[in-house]
N, C-alpha and C positions, 0 to 999 in steps of 0.2 A: 503495499499498500504507499501511495509516496504521500511523500507531509505536504500539511497544508502550507500556502508562498507566507514564506518571511514569519512562520510560528514554530516550525520543529515540532510541531503537537505532534500526537501519539494519535488520531483517529477526531471523526468529527466530535465526539464528545468531550473533547481533549478540556475547553474551555469550563466544560460547565462541572465536572466533577461528580457525574453521576452515574448512579446504577441504572442504566436505562434499560427495560425489557429484554432481553436476547442479546443485547448485546452490552460485554461486560467493560464498562468505561473506566471504571473502581477511581473516581475521583483525579483523572489525566488532566493537565494540565500544558498549556503552548509550551514548558518549558520543561517537559519530560523526555526532550531528546534523549539521554543517553541510557537512562538507568532503569533498573526493575523492582519491583515491590520485594521485595525481600528482608527480612530483619534482623534484627540484632540484639545484640546484648542484653542484658541487666545486669548489671552488678551484682556479685551474690551477696553481697554484707544487704542485710535488713536494720532499716535506721532502728533505734531504740524510743522514736516519735511516739509509737504508740501507747508505750508503757507512761507519757504523759499524759493522752490522754485517759486510757483507761485507769488511772487515779478518780477520775472524777468521778465515772459510771459505777464505783458502788455507792454514789448516795441514794437514798430512795426516790424513789417515781411512785406518780400515780396509781396505786392500787387499781381504780376503777378499768383502766387502760389495759393494763397487763393481763387481767384475768377475764376479760369481756371474751366468751364461749366463740370459738373459732373452728370452721370443719376445714380440713385441707385435703386436698384429692391431686397432689404430686403421685398417689400412688396408683390415677383410674379409676377409684371408685371415694364415694364419698362417703367420708368415715368420720370418728372421734377427733378430736385434738390429742390425745397420749400417741393415736398415730403416724400423727405427723411424720414427714421424712427427717430422718436424723440432719441437722444445722441448717433447716430448712428458715429461712424467715417469712414473714406472716404482715402485711402491712393490710390495717381494719380501715374500713369507710370510714368512722370516727377521725382515723390520723390524715384520712386524705380530705376531707372537711376541715381541719384544723390547720391543713398547711398551705403554703402559698402558693403552692400547684394549679394551676389553670388546665393542664390537660394530662393523659397517660402518660408520655414522654416526662413532662416535668414531674411526676409521681415516681417514677423511677429514678431517675437523677439524683432529687432532692430527698426521697425519703428511702429509694432503696438503695443507695448509692452507686446507680448502674451509672457506668462512664457513657458520655452521650455524644454526638457529634452532632453539630446541627443539618437540617435537612439542607443541601444545597438550592431546590428547588423552591427554597421559600413555606415548604409546608411544615407541620407540626408533628411530621412522621421522625424523629430523630434515630439515626443511628445508632445502636449499642454496642457496646462492648465488655463481655464479660472478661475477665483474666488474662487481657494485655492481646488478643490478637487483631488489632490494628483496623487496616481497613476492610479486612473478613470479619469484622467481629459479629456484625448480621448473622453473616453463614453458619457461626458456631455458636450462637446463642438462639434455642428456642423458645417462640414466643407463642403463649396458646392460647384459646377463649375459650373457659368452659372446659378446658380438656382436649380441645381441637387445633390442629396448627390454622396457624392464621401467618406462620412465617412464609415468605416468599420463596421460589427457588429460584430467582430471576436473579438475584445480585441485588434486589431491591429491599429495603425496609417494609417492614410489617404495617399495617396501616392501623397503626395507634387511636389516629384522629378520629377514625370513626365510631371509637367507642366511646361516650359519654361519661365522664367520670360521677357525673350521678346516680348510673346503674351498676356502680361496682359495688359490689359486697365485699372484698379483699383480693390482695394479690399477692402470690405465692411466687418466692423467690427462691429455688433451689441451687446456688453456684454449685460445680461440679459438675460433673458426668450424668448426662439422663439419657444414655444409647441405649439401655438394657430395655428401658421402657418404650423411647418416640426414636430411635433409630439415630440416623445422620442429621446431622446439624445439632447436635445438643452436646459439644463435646465442653465447653465453657459452661452451660448449666442452662437449666427452666424457666422460662417466666411464665405462670400461668393466672390469667386474668377471669375470675371468677365472677358472674352478674349478678343480681340480688334475684332470687325466685319471687314469681307475683302469685304464685298460689299462696289462697288463704289473706288477699290484701283486699283490702275495701277500695273503694275506687281514689286514686290519689295521682297527683301529678306534681310537674315544675314547670317553670316557666325561666330561661336564664338568658340573660343581655349580657353583653360585655362592648365597650365602647375604648380603644386606644391610639398611640401614636401610629403613625404612617397610614392613617385610616384603615386602622383594624377595627373588624367588629365580628361576633362570634355570638350567633343565636341560637338556642336549642331550647326541646321541651319533650316532654314525653308524658304521657299516660300509663296507669296499670291499674289491672283489677283482677279480683280473683276469689274464688269460693275456697270452701274448704280442700275441694281433691280437684281444682284446676287453677288456671291463672294466664295470664297475656298481658304482655307490655309492647308499646309502641315509641319509638324515638326516634327523635329527627333533627339536624343540627346543618346551619350555613355555615359557612368562616369563608372571611375574606379579610386580604390584608395587601397593601403596595409594600410592606417591606421596608427594609433600611435599603437595599440595593436600586439602582436603576433596572428596568427590564424586570423585577424579581417578582411580579405581583401574583398572589397566589390567591385560588377558590377553592373550596371544596364543599361539596354539598351530598350529606349520610343518610340513611334511614336504618333501622334495622328493628328486629319485634323477634318477640317469643311467643309459642305458646304451648303451655305446659301443662300435663295432668300426671293426677298421682300428688303421693305423699313423697318423704326425703329418699325411702326404701324402695317403693315401686311408681315408677314414673316414665310416661313418654316427653320429649320435648322436643318441638320444630321449631328452627330459627332462622334465622337470613339477615342478609349486610348487603347493603347495595352503597358504591358510592362513586363521585365523579367528581375529578382533580384536574383544574390546568395552572398552570404556574409558566410563566416568563423565567428566562436563563439569561440570569447577570455572567455569569462567568466568574473569571480568576483576574485579580490583580498583580499587576507587577508590584516589587520592591518598592518603586520609585512611586509610583501610584498609589500606595497606600499612602503615601504623606501629602501627592497634590491632588488627586482624586478619589478619595478611596469608596465614595457611592456608585460611581461609575459601572461602567460597561460599554465592551467594546462587542457586545452582539444585542442589537438593541429588536430584532427580530427573530431570535430564538426562541422556541416554546417546547413544552412537554407536558400533554395532555394525557388522561386515561380514565378507564374506567372498569368496574369489576364489582360482581355480582358473588354473594356465598350462600347455599342453604344446605344447612345441617342436620340432624336428626337423630336423635341421642336417648337412650332409654335404660334404667337398669330395673331389673325384677329377683326378688330377694326369695329366696326357696329352701327354708332353714338356714342349715349355717352356708350354704351356697349362695352367692349371687350372681345372677349372669345378667351380663350392660355389651352394650353396640352402639358405636357411632358410627356415622357415615355421612358425609359431607361432599359437595361440588362447588367447585369454584372456577369462574373465567375472567380472567381479565385481557381491557384491549389497551394498547398504548401506542400514542402517537407522537413521535418525535422529528424536531426540524431543526436544521443547522444549516444554518445561511454561509457560514464562511468555510465549508465544503462542498455547498450546493448538494445537502443531502438531507434527504427523508426517509422514515422507517415504519412501518406497519407491523407492529405486532399484536397476537395472538394467543393465548393462555388457555389450555383448560386441563384441570387438577379432578381425579375421584377419588373418593377414598373410603375404605370400609374396615370398620376395627372391633372383632366380638373377642369375648373374652369372660373370663371367670373367675369367681376369688373364693376360695373355701377357707372361712373363720372358725378355729376348735381350738381344744386345751385338752394338752395332756398331762395328768398331773399337775405339776404347778406353771408349765410352759403354756404359754397361750402363742397361738400358731396360725398365719396368714399366709397361705398361699395363693398365688394368681399366675393365670396363664393368658397367653393371649395371641391372636393372629392379626398383624397389621398388612392390608394390600392397599396400593396407591398406583396410578396411571397418573402421570404428567404427559401433556403434548405442547406442541409451540409450533408456529411458523411466523415466518419474518421474511416482510417484503421490504426492499430499500428500491428507491427512487433518484435519479436524477431531478432535484427539487422546482427548479428554474424549466424543464421541460416534462418532467414527467413521467418521462422513461425509465422503467423499471431496469436496476440495475444489478440485482440480487435477487438468490429466493433459496431460503433456508429452513428446512425442518427438524423434528427432534422428537424425542421420545422417550420415557423414562419410566420402565414398571420396576416396583420395589414390592417381594414379599418375604415376608418374617415370620418367626416364630419367639415367643419369649418366655421366659420363665422366672417369677420371683418371687423367695417363701423369705418370711421374715419371723423370727420367734423371741418373746419377750419370757423371758425368767425372772422368778421371784427375788431374784440373788441384785435386779437393778438392771441385767446385763440386756441389750437386744443387738440383736443379731440380723443382719438381711445378706442373702445371696441372691444373685441373679446373673441371668445368661440371654444372650438374644444370637439369633442365626438371620441374618438377612441374605438374598438373593437379588442382586440388581441388572438389569436389563436396559443397557444404553443403546441406541442406535440415534445416529446426524445425518442427515444429507446435507449438500448445500450446492449452489452451484455459485462458484466463482471463473469463470473461462471454462473449467472442466467440471465434470461431476465428483465430487467427493463424498465417498460415501462410508462410513468410520462406526463400526460396532463395539463393544466391548460388555464380558458378563462378570461380574465380582463376585466372591462369596464371603461374606465377612461376618466376623464373631467380635461381640462385644458383650463383657462380662463386669459384674462388680460384686465387691465385699466389703462389707461396711458394717462395723460395731460400735457399739455407744453403751457405757459402763457410769451408773450412779455412783458417785462419789461421797453424798452426804452433803446435807445444808445448802443444796439447792443447786450443787454443783457436778457436771458429768463431763466426761471425757469420750471423746468419738475420734475417729482414725477408717479411713477408708480409701481400698484401689482397684481397679478397673481399668477397664481398656475401651476405647470408643474410637468413631472412625466420621469422617465426612465423603459425600461422593460428589466429584465437580457434575457442576450442570451444564446445561447447553450452553449458555453465557461463557461458564469457565473453557467449555472446550469450541471455542470459535475459532473460527481461523479464516485470516482475511486473505490469503495468499496462496496458490498449489507450489508445491503438494502439499498436503496438509500431515500433521502431525498423527501418530497413534493419541487414540483419549486420553485424557492423565491419569494417571493412577489414584486409586483412594486414599485420601488424607488418615492416618492413624495415631493414634495417641495413648499411652502409658499413664496414668493417672494419681497420685496418693495425694493423700488430705490428711491432715490432723490438728485436733483444736481443742479448747475446752467453750462448755456453757455454763454460764450460772444463771440463776433465777430464785426469787422467791416474791411475795406478793408484792413486792413496790419496786423490784429493779430487776433488771436484766441484760446478760453481757454477753456477747460471743468473740472468741480469737482463732484464727484458722491459718493455718499454714498450709501451703499447696506445691505442686510441684506438677508439669505437666511435660514428657516427652513425646515432642512429634516428630513422624517421620512422613514425607512427602505432604509437607503443607501447601494447601491450595495458595498460589497469589501470584498478581499480575507483573508481566515481564516487558516494561517500556521499550525495550532495545526489540524485540520484537513483533510486539501490540500483541502478544497471546499469553495466555495463563501458564503456568509451570509449578513440575512439582519443585519447592524448595529444599535447600539442605538440610539435617536435620535442627530443629531447635529446639530452644526450653522456655518456658513458662514456668515462672515461680514468685510465691508472693506472701504476704499479710494482710489477711483482711480481718476489720476489727468494726463491729457495731453493736451498739449500746445507746442507752437511755437515762437520766439525770433530773431529776424534779429537785431543783436549788428551795426554792418556797413552795407554798400551796398552790400558787399562780402560776409559778415560771416552771420551763421543763425546757430539757437541752436533749438533743438526738441529734448524736456525734457517727458519720461514717467513715472511716481510715483504711484505704488500701495501698498499700507498697507493692509495684510489677516491677519483676526483672524479666525480660524479655529477649533471649540472645538465640545466635548461632551458636549450634556445638561442634557445627564445622563446617566446609565448603569454599567454593570462592565463586566470586561473583564479575564479570567482567574481567577475569585475571587477577582480581584482588582477593587475599583470604579474607573472608569475614567471621572466621571463626572469633568468637568471645565479642564477636560487636552488638551492640543493640537492634532490636526490631525497630523499624521506622514508625512514627505514629502510636506508639504507646508511652503515657506518663509515667514515669517516675513513682511518685506522688499524687495522691487524690485526697485531701478530708472536704467534706460535706458536714454543716453545722446548722442546724435547725434550733431555733430559741423563738420559745413560745410564750407569749406573756397573755393571760388571763385578766384583762383590766378591771372586768366587771363579768357579773354574771351572763351581758347580753354582748360584751367587746372581747375583740381577741386581737393580739397584734403579733406577727410573728417576722421575724428575722431569718433569713439564710442566707449563707456566707459559704462560700467552695473556690477551695484553691487547686488550680491543677499544675502539675510541676512542668518541669521542661519534659522534651520529647526530641525526638530525632525527627527531620522534615521527612517525608513521602522522597524517594528516589536514593536515599543517603544510605544506603544500606553500608558502603565503607566508612561510613560514619567520619568522613574528612569536612564537611561542615559544621558550622555552628550549628548548635540545637534551638530548637524553633523555644522563645520565650515562655517564660509560666506566665499564670493569670490570673488574679481573682475576683469573683463576681460577688456582687450582695444585690440580694433582693429583698424589697419589703412589701408586707400586705396587711391593711388593717382590716376588718370586718366587725359590723355591727346587725345582731338580728332586732329586729322590729317585728314582735307577734309572727305572720307567716313570712315575714319580708326577710332577705339579707343583703344589707347592702355593705360592697366592699371597694377597695382600692388599693390599689400598688406601684410600686415604682421596680422595673427591672434596671439591673445594672447600675446601680445605686450612685456610683461614684465615677460613673463614665469613661469605665474602663477602656482605652484600646484595644482590641485582641483579636486573634482569628485559631481556632483548632483545629485547622487543616490548612498546611504549606506545603511545596514539595520545591525541590532545589534543581535548578536546570543541570543537564549533562555536563557541564566545564566544572560545577562546584562553586562557582561566583556568583549565582543569585539565585532569587527563588520567587514565584509565584505564590498568591494566598488568597483566601476568601474570607474578607473580613466580617467581622458578626457585630451587630445593632448595639451604638452605643446606650447611653440611659434615655428609657422610653416607659411612656406613663400608660395606664388603665383604669378604668373604672368600670362595678358590674352591681346587676342586679338580681337578686332570684328573688321567686314566689315559688312555695309549696302548701301545697292543698292536700 
């Protein structure tokens, strides 16, 4: 593929750094010329900063928040809180309401400690990264809605903006591999968003409106009604914003609903989601333009538009000690992309169908509580892509792809009277891939993979609310059609599956008024899938290592003041290998911050008024394209958000400011091929908003 005139760009999406459906751009920019995305080291020392944070966390916390009953379904069944997976984090609806978050992406960042990068299309669907995978974080972190996948298989972020936060009952974050139960794409962890059940709910609803800087508007509303054994809800949303940059206006229309019949143990639920998104693509800024024209654009006519629909049916039936369950879903997505710099236009269509029957047997042998689950997963993913010369409408390319996954898994958990919990699981998955594309000549590539994931986990109660845990296992990720894209013949073989050996140890402490988790993890990854800007294709990296420290906790300073802290120290390095003739062993992986700290400070001023201050620090990281670690590091940044809300009967009024101290920063930058400068995507400066919500 030739380069764009005078740009040194890696392809049509280069300026925009977008995960375009069926074309894996992966945040390429005009300066990407020489280097691929590979990662590098993290130093092997973990700083003692967490010790300073943990000293405060053993202070008492509001008991009512910690003791609120929670149901966790990361086991793929609705069960009691004591069956929650080892080291799972749960964010409740009340915690979301008390925070400064206004959408799901902000909830995951501010309350969950998940590292997020802004969506460069201007939409509130952040790119997620658990445990230091950089630009491929989304493809290693699985997002679920009521236990069903909504993570895209097209190298695009999950459409979190289609889920109104008012409908969320809780969010479950399980760091570490979820491959045994969910298969590929869950090496770094799973995020399960659980919505409120409408069963047994009298007629009720809400209307929410928010206005802010850059002509931002967010209007959403919903109704729900139910009887003793039935219920239904319907929610809709309209979002629009001109955003901080020129040609970055974004609009989104979403509607979703659910009809549910039965009770917790025996139910059937039918749900749907539909959304339409449109956005202009501002592109990147050079190092000089970050000072002279930070908000400008070189691509005033470029855009990305998409529509998607998802229908899902799920249910459970209890038969004594055995519970049967099944999920099935269908998703379709259409994307239209225009890049005038290359006179390029694409049309992408995606269809995904999946079905997952399973069973769990819960029994007790003497003093041992045992839970055995077994399940099957089957999915069929197909895609087609047509490319055109934008000015003439002449078709320039044709591509088709198909992937079928068939898996069986088994998981057994034992709970001993001694306070010991042991979990064992194994998964065997067969993947069939077929990719066909016409680029001058026909390219027809096929691959079959048989992959195994397994996990052993143990947790021991030590007394006084303290427990220790450890787990080890193996996970995988299979390259999708975007990863295997080919721009010029002859096309290489389809990529090898990424595989990882994972280990984690940690402690958890909790009593009636306080809680803390500290964990250490290590992931040795082989054939990690990443983008190579030299060849404009993806590649299997040399072996990498991801290790780090995670700390999360909550503290009450006084009866009306509470603090929550998340701290992560991550080290991602190459274990061995060369890139462009340079030995990268020990080098840091680009776009993985060393340190991240998030602090939520809440003050219940009166019974009706609450103020929330959120401070996030993101440490230095290597620029994308700098596998050699020869360019200076990206600067660290600190962002402060403030929100105050007041309840008046059924009304809740709020106002807030993001980036309170007007920090100039960016979370994505890429160094040029000669290691002399960089391009970046500047993010919003200080901005304001006000909102009103009415519940009835």
